[in-house]
PLY file of the C-alpha trace (Angstrom):
ply
format ascii 1.0
element vertex 426
property float x
property float y
property float z
element edge 425
property int vertex1
property int vertex2
end_header
9.28 -20.01 -8.26
6.79 -20.45 -5.75
8.01 -21.60 -2.47
5.05 -21.66 -0.07
1.16 -21.21 -0.62
-1.60 -21.53 1.81
-4.66 -19.64 2.24
-8.44 -18.99 1.34
-11.24 -16.45 2.59
-12.14 -18.83 5.41
-8.81 -19.49 6.64
-7.43 -18.31 10.18
-3.57 -18.50 10.14
-2.04 -18.58 13.55
1.28 -17.24 14.68
2.57 -20.65 14.63
0.95 -21.29 11.06
2.82 -18.33 9.86
6.19 -19.34 11.63
6.01 -22.99 10.02
4.93 -21.64 6.63
8.07 -19.09 6.44
10.37 -21.41 7.88
9.53 -24.20 5.32
10.11 -21.61 2.69
13.55 -20.63 3.97
14.49 -24.17 4.24
14.23 -24.60 0.63
16.29 -21.44 -0.16
19.38 -23.13 1.76
21.97 -21.43 3.90
22.52 -17.68 3.40
25.55 -15.62 4.55
23.87 -12.00 4.52
20.27 -11.28 4.76
18.27 -7.87 4.48
14.50 -7.96 5.67
12.57 -5.11 3.88
9.10 -4.98 6.01
6.64 -2.37 5.88
6.59 0.52 8.48
4.08 0.96 11.43
1.37 2.18 8.81
1.00 -1.60 8.20
1.28 -2.67 11.62
-1.84 -5.33 11.25
0.19 -6.94 8.31
1.69 -9.47 10.51
5.08 -8.30 8.85
6.53 -7.73 12.39
6.11 -11.04 13.47
7.32 -12.40 10.12
10.46 -10.30 10.41
11.08 -11.52 13.90
10.74 -15.26 12.74
13.28 -14.53 9.89
15.58 -13.02 12.69
15.32 -16.12 14.84
15.89 -18.41 11.81
18.91 -16.56 10.43
20.61 -15.03 13.68
23.70 -13.15 12.94
23.40 -13.54 9.38
20.34 -11.15 9.24
22.39 -8.13 9.48
20.06 -5.33 8.30
16.13 -4.57 8.35
15.13 -1.57 6.12
11.45 -0.41 6.59
9.89 0.43 3.34
8.97 3.93 4.49
8.34 5.41 0.81
7.35 9.08 1.72
6.22 8.36 5.18
7.94 9.66 8.59
10.59 7.29 10.04
9.50 4.75 12.51
10.05 5.82 16.15
11.59 3.31 18.82
8.32 2.87 20.50
6.74 1.85 17.06
9.74 -0.38 16.25
9.42 -2.12 19.50
5.76 -2.59 19.17
5.90 -4.01 15.55
8.98 -5.84 15.78
9.35 -7.06 19.53
12.81 -7.63 20.78
14.90 -7.42 17.52
17.92 -5.30 18.34
17.33 -1.57 17.46
20.78 -1.46 15.87
19.67 -3.70 12.89
17.15 -1.15 11.62
18.15 1.38 8.94
16.16 4.45 7.94
15.22 5.00 4.33
15.25 8.86 2.98
13.24 9.01 -0.21
14.84 12.41 -1.09
18.41 11.49 -0.89
20.80 9.16 -2.87
18.77 6.27 -4.15
20.66 4.03 -6.70
19.09 3.82 -10.12
18.91 0.38 -11.68
17.51 1.56 -15.10
14.87 3.53 -16.76
11.48 2.41 -18.02
11.07 4.08 -21.47
8.53 6.97 -22.23
7.17 4.97 -24.95
6.01 1.90 -22.73
4.48 4.34 -20.30
2.65 6.16 -22.90
1.18 3.09 -24.24
0.17 1.47 -20.77
-1.41 4.94 -19.78
-3.43 5.18 -22.96
-1.44 8.33 -23.56
-2.30 10.11 -20.45
1.51 10.63 -19.30
4.48 11.05 -21.54
7.53 10.49 -19.33
10.14 7.59 -18.56
10.19 6.41 -15.23
13.62 5.55 -13.16
13.71 2.35 -11.39
15.23 3.64 -8.12
15.92 1.64 -4.71
17.58 2.46 -1.48
21.45 2.14 -2.27
21.99 -0.71 0.49
19.96 -3.17 -1.59
22.68 -2.75 -4.37
25.90 -1.96 -2.34
25.16 -4.21 0.65
26.41 -7.51 -0.78
22.98 -9.58 0.34
22.69 -12.91 -0.94
18.87 -12.77 0.20
16.66 -9.61 0.34
13.16 -10.58 2.16
10.48 -8.31 1.07
7.76 -8.58 3.72
4.34 -7.32 3.50
0.68 -7.56 3.09
-1.36 -7.53 -0.25
-4.40 -5.30 0.18
-6.33 -3.17 -2.40
-4.24 0.15 -2.98
-4.96 3.69 -4.54
-1.71 3.87 -6.36
-0.71 0.28 -7.47
-3.96 -1.29 -7.37
-3.02 -4.01 -5.11
-0.12 -3.24 -2.45
3.24 -5.09 -2.11
5.17 -7.21 -4.03
7.63 -5.07 -6.25
5.97 -1.85 -5.05
7.63 -2.64 -1.56
10.88 -2.30 -3.26
10.46 0.39 -5.98
8.26 2.74 -4.14
8.68 1.53 -0.37
12.54 1.93 -0.83
12.54 4.12 -3.88
13.77 7.84 -4.56
11.89 10.92 -4.97
11.45 11.00 -9.01
10.10 7.25 -9.15
7.89 7.94 -5.97
6.47 11.17 -7.80
5.95 9.59 -11.20
4.47 6.46 -10.22
1.87 8.21 -7.98
1.21 10.53 -10.66
0.73 7.87 -13.32
-1.81 6.08 -11.32
-3.69 9.48 -10.76
-3.57 10.47 -14.23
-4.98 6.90 -15.35
-7.75 7.10 -12.73
-7.26 5.59 -9.49
-10.79 4.23 -9.54
-9.79 2.27 -12.69
-6.97 0.79 -10.57
-7.97 -0.02 -7.17
-8.48 -3.57 -6.46
-7.16 -4.71 -9.81
-3.62 -6.39 -9.81
-3.03 -5.78 -13.39
-2.76 -1.93 -14.47
-0.39 0.62 -15.68
1.61 1.38 -12.57
1.79 -2.40 -11.78
3.21 -3.00 -15.29
5.76 -0.28 -15.00
6.81 -2.10 -11.96
7.05 -5.49 -13.62
8.96 -4.06 -16.64
11.58 -2.75 -14.04
11.70 -5.77 -12.22
11.98 -8.01 -15.40
14.57 -5.80 -16.88
16.53 -4.26 -13.98
16.29 -6.55 -10.95
16.36 -10.11 -12.38
19.75 -10.65 -10.52
18.79 -9.16 -7.25
18.18 -12.16 -4.61
14.47 -10.97 -3.63
12.04 -13.33 -1.90
8.78 -11.84 -1.39
6.64 -12.92 1.70
2.97 -12.06 1.47
-0.05 -11.99 3.79
-3.48 -11.54 3.06
-5.48 -10.16 6.15
-9.14 -9.72 6.51
-11.27 -7.78 9.25
-14.36 -9.20 11.13
-17.49 -7.37 11.89
-15.94 -6.50 15.57
-12.73 -5.04 13.92
-10.69 -7.85 14.84
-8.05 -9.16 12.07
-7.89 -12.54 10.42
-4.89 -13.89 8.57
-6.37 -15.36 5.46
-3.28 -16.26 3.57
0.59 -16.52 3.10
2.24 -16.67 -0.07
6.10 -16.72 -0.70
8.07 -16.86 -3.77
10.58 -15.16 -5.88
8.50 -13.95 -8.79
5.01 -12.84 -9.71
3.08 -16.03 -9.22
3.17 -15.51 -5.23
1.69 -11.86 -5.89
-1.06 -12.95 -8.20
-2.17 -15.59 -5.66
-2.08 -13.39 -3.01
-4.03 -10.61 -4.99
-6.70 -13.20 -6.02
-7.14 -14.08 -2.52
-7.26 -10.31 -1.23
-10.06 -9.34 -3.75
-12.09 -12.04 -2.01
-11.10 -11.18 1.43
-10.66 -7.06 1.14
-13.13 -6.09 -1.34
-16.42 -5.06 0.10
-19.00 -5.09 -2.92
-22.29 -3.15 -1.94
-25.41 -3.57 -3.57
-26.14 0.18 -3.03
-24.31 3.21 -2.40
-23.62 4.71 0.97
-25.62 7.83 1.98
-23.45 8.22 5.17
-20.28 6.53 6.00
-18.51 6.90 9.34
-14.46 5.87 9.23
-12.29 5.71 12.24
-8.52 6.17 12.17
-6.59 4.65 14.84
-4.21 7.41 16.32
-1.50 5.01 16.58
-1.53 4.40 12.85
-3.03 7.67 11.31
-1.31 11.07 12.36
-1.60 12.93 9.03
-4.14 13.21 6.16
-1.29 11.90 3.78
-2.24 8.43 5.58
-5.74 9.20 6.91
-7.17 9.81 3.45
-7.28 6.15 3.06
-10.46 6.80 4.53
-11.32 8.80 1.19
-9.51 6.61 -1.21
-10.79 3.30 -0.10
-14.50 4.43 0.08
-14.96 6.71 -3.08
-16.39 4.12 -5.27
-18.88 3.15 -2.38
-20.27 6.74 -1.76
-23.43 7.75 -2.98
-23.70 11.11 -5.00
-24.27 13.94 -2.16
-23.66 11.41 0.49
-21.47 12.23 3.53
-18.24 10.75 4.60
-17.26 11.30 8.31
-13.75 10.66 9.30
-13.13 10.21 12.97
-9.23 11.19 13.12
-8.20 11.65 16.78
-4.24 11.12 15.93
-4.25 13.58 12.96
-2.01 16.49 13.71
-0.58 17.40 10.17
-1.29 17.05 6.35
1.98 15.73 4.97
4.57 13.16 6.20
7.27 15.34 5.67
7.57 19.46 5.97
7.54 19.98 2.13
4.54 17.74 1.34
2.67 19.26 4.37
3.24 22.75 2.88
2.23 21.73 -0.55
-1.06 20.18 0.66
-1.85 23.29 2.72
-1.21 25.54 -0.11
-3.34 23.73 -2.62
-5.72 21.67 -0.78
-8.12 18.92 -1.80
-9.91 20.87 -4.63
-10.23 18.09 -7.59
-8.48 16.87 -10.38
-8.83 19.69 -12.77
-7.73 22.40 -10.46
-4.58 20.13 -9.28
-3.68 19.58 -12.87
-3.90 23.13 -13.58
-1.45 24.22 -10.70
0.81 21.28 -12.05
0.96 23.12 -15.33
1.63 26.63 -13.44
3.43 26.15 -10.47
6.95 24.40 -10.22
6.78 23.37 -6.43
3.80 21.15 -7.22
5.25 20.10 -10.59
8.38 18.94 -8.77
6.32 17.04 -6.29
4.04 14.86 -8.33
3.30 12.39 -5.57
1.73 15.54 -3.74
-0.24 16.37 -6.75
-1.49 12.65 -7.02
-2.38 12.69 -3.24
-4.39 16.03 -3.68
-6.46 14.16 -6.56
-7.10 11.02 -4.50
-7.90 12.97 -1.47
-10.98 14.88 -3.34
-14.52 13.76 -3.75
-14.46 15.81 -6.89
-17.57 17.64 -5.38
-19.55 14.34 -5.68
-20.01 13.78 -1.85
-18.90 15.85 1.36
-16.01 14.91 3.49
-16.28 16.08 6.99
-12.90 15.74 9.04
-12.93 15.43 12.89
-9.24 15.80 13.75
-7.83 15.58 17.19
-5.18 18.04 16.68
-5.96 20.54 13.87
-8.30 23.40 14.03
-11.38 24.10 11.99
-9.50 26.81 9.90
-6.89 24.48 9.05
-9.12 21.86 7.99
-11.61 23.98 6.07
-8.45 25.87 4.32
-7.69 22.42 2.51
-11.26 22.20 1.31
-12.76 19.70 3.91
-15.61 20.29 6.19
-14.92 20.30 9.85
-16.67 18.82 12.71
-15.86 18.35 16.48
-14.34 15.15 17.23
-15.77 14.91 20.95
-19.35 15.62 19.64
-19.17 13.21 16.54
-17.43 10.56 18.63
-20.19 10.74 20.95
-22.79 10.51 18.19
-20.79 7.76 16.19
-19.05 6.03 18.95
-16.59 3.44 17.25
-16.54 1.28 20.28
-20.38 0.60 19.97
-20.53 0.42 16.09
-20.00 -2.71 14.10
-18.23 -2.89 10.72
-20.91 -2.55 8.11
-24.45 -1.27 8.21
-25.66 0.11 11.69
-28.98 1.35 12.52
-28.82 4.00 15.15
-31.38 4.48 18.05
-32.70 7.62 16.30
-33.33 5.55 13.18
-30.18 6.87 11.23
-28.24 4.28 8.98
-24.67 4.70 8.89
-22.05 2.22 7.38
-19.03 2.06 9.72
-15.27 1.20 8.82
-12.88 0.72 11.82
-9.76 0.75 9.65
-9.67 1.79 5.93
-6.37 0.49 5.30
-7.56 -3.14 5.62
-9.86 -2.94 2.55
-11.83 -1.17 -0.51
-15.41 -0.73 -0.33
-17.41 -0.21 -3.56
-20.83 0.12 -5.01
-20.97 -2.99 -7.49
-22.36 -0.68 -10.30
-19.88 1.85 -9.96
-16.77 -0.67 -9.69
-17.61 -2.71 -12.68
-18.22 0.55 -14.78
-14.53 1.39 -14.08
-13.23 -1.79 -15.75
0 1
1 2
2 3
3 4
4 5
5 6
6 7
7 8
8 9
9 10
10 11
11 12
12 13
13 14
14 15
15 16
16 17
17 18
18 19
19 20
20 21
21 22
22 23
23 24
24 25
25 26
26 27
27 28
28 29
29 30
30 31
31 32
32 33
33 34
34 35
35 36
36 37
37 38
38 39
39 40
40 41
41 42
42 43
43 44
44 45
45 46
46 47
47 48
48 49
49 50
50 51
51 52
52 53
53 54
54 55
55 56
56 57
57 58
58 59
59 60
60 61
61 62
62 63
63 64
64 65
65 66
66 67
67 68
68 69
69 70
70 71
71 72
72 73
73 74
74 75
75 76
76 77
77 78
78 79
79 80
80 81
81 82
82 83
83 84
84 85
85 86
86 87
87 88
88 89
89 90
90 91
91 92
92 93
93 94
94 95
95 96
96 97
97 98
98 99
99 100
100 101
101 102
102 103
103 104
104 105
105 106
106 107
107 108
108 109
109 110
110 111
111 112
112 113
113 114
114 115
115 116
116 117
117 118
118 119
119 120
120 121
121 122
122 123
123 124
124 125
125 126
126 127
127 128
128 129
129 130
130 131
131 132
132 133
133 134
134 135
135 136
136 137
137 138
138 139
139 140
140 141
141 142
142 143
143 144
144 145
145 146
146 147
147 148
148 149
149 150
150 151
151 152
152 153
153 154
154 155
155 156
156 157
157 158
158 159
159 160
160 161
161 162
162 163
163 164
164 165
165 166
166 167
167 168
168 169
169 170
170 171
171 172
172 173
173 174
174 175
175 176
176 177
177 178
178 179
179 180
180 181
181 182
182 183
183 184
184 185
185 186
186 187
187 188
188 189
189 190
190 191
191 192
192 193
193 194
194 195
195 196
196 197
197 198
198 199
199 200
200 201
201 202
202 203
203 204
204 205
205 206
206 207
207 208
208 209
209 210
210 211
211 212
212 213
213 214
214 215
215 216
216 217
217 218
218 219
219 220
220 221
221 222
222 223
223 224
224 225
225 226
226 227
227 228
228 229
229 230
230 231
231 232
232 233
233 234
234 235
235 236
236 237
237 238
238 239
239 240
240 241
241 242
242 243
243 244
244 245
245 246
246 247
247 248
248 249
249 250
250 251
251 252
252 253
253 254
254 255
255 256
256 257
257 258
258 259
259 260
260 261
261 262
262 263
263 264
264 265
265 266
266 267
267 268
268 269
269 270
270 271
271 272
272 273
273 274
274 275
275 276
276 277
277 278
278 279
279 280
280 281
281 282
282 283
283 284
284 285
285 286
286 287
287 288
288 289
289 290
290 291
291 292
292 293
293 294
294 295
295 296
296 297
297 298
298 299
299 300
300 301
301 302
302 303
303 304
304 305
305 306
306 307
307 308
308 309
309 310
310 311
311 312
312 313
313 314
314 315
315 316
316 317
317 318
318 319
319 320
320 321
321 322
322 323
323 324
324 325
325 326
326 327
327 328
328 329
329 330
330 331
331 332
332 333
333 334
334 335
335 336
336 337
337 338
338 339
339 340
340 341
341 342
342 343
343 344
344 345
345 346
346 347
347 348
348 349
349 350
350 351
351 352
352 353
353 354
354 355
355 356
356 357
357 358
358 359
359 360
360 361
361 362
362 363
363 364
364 365
365 366
366 367
367 368
368 369
369 370
370 371
371 372
372 373
373 374
374 375
375 376
376 377
377 378
378 379
379 380
380 381
381 382
382 383
383 384
384 385
385 386
386 387
387 388
388 389
389 390
390 391
391 392
392 393
393 394
394 395
395 396
396 397
397 398
398 399
399 400
400 401
401 402
402 403
403 404
404 405
405 406
406 407
407 408
408 409
409 410
410 411
411 412
412 413
413 414
414 415
415 416
416 417
417 418
418 419
419 420
420 421
421 422
422 423
423 424
424 425
């Protein structure tokens, strides 16, 4: 059932608009005794989910007993991040999700279904896993809050991905990531209907029908000066609100280019991007835009590690961003990467497949560390002086020396593609 829908590519929803929309939807639900909020973590700071969670807390008061940030594989939020994103909500309401320990299993998507939707590329079943609090917490409402935007694993972020991946377990996360990589990231990104989403929808339809989940979904755009604009808010308890949000997100977040990019510069906000696991959105979201033999330059002042946890970090350092074939060979030969398929998927996603060069300019990693994982290295101070993110506008820029660069201030806010390449992936 659709509870609220407002938005178009020219809309500019204010904080008050979002509050009124969410409260109107919650009014339709009636009184609730015990509410869980599942917002994203700090990597989705610009989603407005922090504000929406605060509105829900104000609305329900003591009935909102728990907040579980949907970390997925990400590092836990710090108190500083919680305060910045969620304001003055009491810290004792926040729960920490650990993707490696103790998820609840709701059911198993059969391998026959996954083999069919993946066109035979993978042949395994998939466990529908969620954080145990969703099952054992006794909630009569679970508010899944977040932003719909093109995504490298699920095509479009959020909806039931927020539940099954954001609060999921290691096996489910590993296999969902690998399914998307094996099918082809470029065939998935920017498309609401794809094998990963079909698996998540199967799990929702077969195993989660009785869970009292309501989805609160925003669509956020970025202006040329880097400022964000909230273009839509969609709230409901089924796929209809997601489909409406995804349709708008394609209009708002997909930058379709008439020609491939010879040189692109992507800036990673140090408050959001501390690892290549997150920072490689600069690669994922531009792969379909980059010209053959082009150059992608990543300004990464906050990047100090590769993975979001110690084991993933070790695997990235060990195997590197070496392309699909070599990663798949490693999966066949070595148990450590075979047992961490999300890491294998990430290594595939983060490679240019030797089609264009990737130059990383990290604030807290050395030349030796960057080159060891198969990226090029350049000095952050030198490249920031040459390509100053404070002076560049999103989109094409002609520099004083005649050089043309395409600038992206936050890769997490969209998807960039050359029209001919995007259409050929359909």
